[in-house]
C-alpha positions as CSV (number, residue, x, y, z in Angstrom):
1,M,42.7,10.8,-46.1
2,V,40.5,7.5,-46.1
3,G,38.2,6.7,-43.4
4,V,37.5,3.4,-41.4
5,G,35.5,0.7,-43.3
6,V,34.7,-2.9,-43.5
7,D,36.9,-3.1,-47.0
8,N,38.6,0.5,-46.5
9,T,35.9,1.9,-49.3
10,L,33.3,2.9,-46.8
11,C,35.2,6.4,-46.6
12,R,37.3,7.0,-49.2
13,D,37.8,10.5,-50.5
14,H,34.7,11.1,-48.8
15,T,35.7,11.8,-45.5
16,S,34.8,15.8,-44.5
17,D,37.4,18.5,-43.5
18,T,37.5,17.2,-40.2
19,G,38.3,13.6,-41.1
20,I,35.3,12.2,-40.5
21,C,33.6,10.1,-42.8
22,P,29.5,10.6,-42.9
23,G,29.6,6.8,-43.0
24,V,30.9,6.1,-39.3
25,L,28.8,9.8,-38.4
26,L,26.0,8.0,-40.0
27,I,25.9,4.7,-37.7
28,L,27.2,6.6,-34.8
29,I,24.2,8.5,-34.9
30,V,21.9,5.5,-35.3
31,L,23.2,3.8,-32.2
32,C,23.3,6.9,-29.5
33,A,19.5,6.8,-31.2
34,L,18.9,3.7,-30.1
35,L,20.9,4.1,-26.5
36,Y,18.3,6.6,-25.9
37,I,15.4,4.6,-26.5
38,V,16.6,1.7,-24.6
39,W,16.7,4.1,-21.3
40,E,13.6,4.9,-22.0
41,I,11.8,1.7,-22.2
42,Y,14.4,1.2,-18.8
43,C,12.8,4.3,-17.3
44,I,9.4,3.0,-18.0
45,L,9.4,-0.6,-17.4
46,R,11.9,0.0,-14.0
47,P,9.8,-0.1,-10.6
48,P,9.4,3.0,-8.4
49,A,12.1,3.3,-5.6
50,V,9.8,2.8,-3.0
51,Q,9.3,5.6,-0.5
52,P,9.7,5.4,3.4
53,A,6.7,5.5,4.8
54,Q,4.9,8.4,6.4
55,S,1.5,6.8,7.8
56,F,-1.1,3.7,7.9
57,F,-4.2,3.7,5.9
58,I,-7.1,2.0,8.5
59,T,-10.5,0.3,6.8
60,Q,-12.7,-1.4,8.5
61,I,-13.5,-5.2,7.2
62,I,-16.9,-6.2,6.9
63,G,-18.4,-8.9,5.3
64,G,-14.3,-9.6,4.0
65,K,-14.3,-6.2,2.0
66,D,-12.2,-3.0,3.3
67,M,-14.8,-0.3,4.3
68,S,-13.8,2.8,5.5
69,I,-14.5,3.5,9.6
70,Q,-18.3,1.9,10.1
71,G,-17.9,1.4,14.1
72,T,-19.0,-1.5,16.1
73,V,-21.8,-2.9,18.0
74,P,-21.0,-2.9,21.5
75,G,-20.7,-6.8,23.0
76,A,-19.7,-7.2,19.4
77,T,-16.3,-7.7,17.1
78,S,-14.7,-5.9,14.7
79,T,-12.1,-6.3,12.2
80,F,-9.1,-3.6,11.1
81,N,-6.7,-3.5,8.5
82,G,-3.7,-0.9,8.4
83,I,-1.6,-0.2,5.1
84,P,1.3,1.9,5.0
85,N,1.7,4.3,2.2
86,G,5.8,3.4,1.6
87,A,8.5,0.8,3.0
88,L,8.5,-0.3,7.0
89,Q,11.9,-0.8,8.4
90,A,13.2,-4.4,7.5
91,G,11.3,-7.1,10.3
92,N,9.4,-4.0,11.7
93,V,6.1,-5.7,12.8
94,P,3.4,-2.8,13.6
95,V,1.6,-2.6,16.9
96,W,-2.0,-1.9,17.4
97,T,-3.5,0.0,20.6
98,V,-6.4,1.5,21.9
99,D,-7.4,3.7,24.5
100,D,-10.8,2.1,25.9
101,T,-9.7,-1.1,28.5
102,N,-13.1,-2.3,27.8
103,V,-11.8,-3.5,23.7
104,T,-9.9,-6.2,23.5
105,L,-6.8,-6.3,20.9
106,T,-6.3,-9.0,19.2
107,S,-3.5,-9.5,16.2
108,L,-4.4,-11.2,13.2
109,P,-2.4,-13.5,10.6
110,N,-2.3,-12.5,7.0
111,A,-3.3,-15.1,4.2
112,A,0.0,-16.9,4.3
113,G,-0.6,-17.1,8.4
114,V,1.8,-14.6,9.3
115,V,1.2,-11.9,11.7
116,D,3.0,-8.8,10.0
117,G,0.9,-5.9,12.4
118,L,-1.6,-4.8,9.4
119,N,-4.3,-6.9,10.9
120,V,-6.6,-6.4,14.1
121,S,-9.7,-7.1,15.2
122,A,-11.4,-5.3,18.1
123,A,-13.7,-7.0,21.0
124,T,-16.3,-4.7,23.0
125,L,-17.8,-5.3,25.6
126,S,-21.2,-5.1,25.6
127,T,-22.0,-3.1,28.4
128,D,-19.5,-0.2,27.7
129,T,-20.8,3.2,28.2
130,A,-18.1,5.0,26.1
131,T,-19.4,6.5,22.0
132,S,-16.1,4.9,20.9
133,Y,-12.8,4.2,21.3
134,N,-9.1,5.4,19.5
135,L,-7.5,2.8,17.9
136,T,-4.5,3.2,16.8
137,Q,-1.7,1.7,14.9
138,S,2.1,2.3,15.2
139,G,5.5,1.2,13.5
140,I,8.9,2.7,12.3
141,N,9.4,3.4,8.4
142,S,12.3,2.6,6.4
143,A,14.1,5.7,7.6
144,G,14.1,4.8,10.8
145,A,11.4,7.0,12.2
146,P,8.8,6.5,14.3
147,I,5.4,7.0,12.4
148,S,1.9,6.0,13.7
149,T,-2.2,6.7,12.5
150,S,-5.6,6.7,14.6
151,V,-9.0,6.3,13.7
152,N,-12.0,6.9,15.9
153,V,-14.3,4.2,16.1
154,P,-17.9,4.8,17.1
155,F,-20.3,2.6,18.7
156,L,-23.5,1.9,17.1
157,A,-26.9,1.0,18.6
158,P,-27.6,-2.4,18.2
159,P,-29.9,-3.6,15.9
160,P,-32.8,-4.4,16.8
161,A,-34.0,-7.9,18.0
162,P,-35.5,-10.3,15.1
163,A,-38.7,-11.4,15.7
164,T,-38.9,-14.6,16.8
165,G,-43.3,-15.2,16.1
166,F,-46.6,-13.5,15.3
167,E,-49.5,-12.5,18.1
168,I,-52.6,-13.1,17.1
169,N,-54.9,-10.6,18.4
170,Q,-59.1,-12.1,17.5
171,T,-60.6,-8.6,16.8
172,S,-64.3,-9.8,16.2
């Protein structure tokens, strides 16, 4: 029996009892190994599937840096950032709410100038007598389920007034 080869000599008189030429079998094994390697590279390089968001991670922006929630001095304005931990529904813009009527929220634009619901400022009244306020970010995840996260923001004691001069006393 003669196997398949470029000039019909590759497998002449070298076929096994099964009729498969060892040269062709070797080529098939090498091709399968290469296909497996290409598949592994694809699996490593492909982007991971994005899962629907389950919550937001809310931080306070102080001095241009994201930090854990530190608090707000009454009468001051604090800025917050909320990032979903997965995908939101296309077109969904998260909404911020607060439980203290003396705190006014303003949605802030991102670096591209678009209000995307991920940044907010909280302006407080200096006369607010509460000890803290609860800030909540809500949205719809990519599976269509509502999600929300709340953080408690404490009111901080105002810093001491800066010195405006010196008092000089004569001691003798």
